[in-house]
N, C-alpha and C positions, 0 to 999 in steps of 0.2 A: 682369587676372588670366588666366593661360594656361588654367587648367582651371576656368573659371567656370561652364561648362555642367554640371559634376558635380552642382551643387545642383538641377538639374532632375530628376535621378535619385534623389539621396539628400537627405533633408531635413536642413537644418543642425542641427536639434535632435537628430538622431541622429549625423550625420557628425562634427561638431566634438567632442563628448565621446568618440566612438570614436577619432578621431585623437589627441586629447590623452592618452587612456588608453593607447594603443599606444606613444606616445612615453615615457610614464612607465614602462611595463613594460620597454621596451628599456633605458632608463637604469638601472633597478634591476638588470636582468640584467648589464649591463656592470660596474656597481659591485660586485655580488656576485662576479663572476668575478675582478675585481682583488683583492678581499679574500681569496678562497680560493686563488688561484693565484700569489701573490707571497710571497716569503720576508721581505721588508723591511717589509711593512705591519704585522705583529704587533709587531715591534720598535719601529716608529715610534709605535704607539699606547701601548706600554708606557713610552715616554719614554727609550729607550736612545739614547746619543749616536750621531751619524752617523759612520761610518768616514771617516777623513781620507784624502785622496789621498796617494800616496807622494811624499815630498819628493825633490827633485833632490839627488844626493849631492855634487856638486861645489860648492865655495864660490865659484868664480869665475863671473862673469857672461859667458856666451857666447850668440851668437844661436842660434836653434833649428836652423838649417841646419848650423851647426858641430857640433851635438850628433849629427846624423844622419850626418855624414861620418866616415869612418874616420880615426883619429889617425895622424899621420905620424911 
């Protein structure tokens, strides 16, 4: 262990719960920010269908490079 000497300063009975508690608090903060700052999460929880990607309008099958090139 790289930081094995830390347990000479901090007792494991204090350091381990403190470390695990800080990890739990950080995880809760990240999840809370995702829930409050995204627009799609509420719709996802309400069971609304996912918006489908736009379909390619041409019926013929062309390589992607041909789609990007200007038509002649």
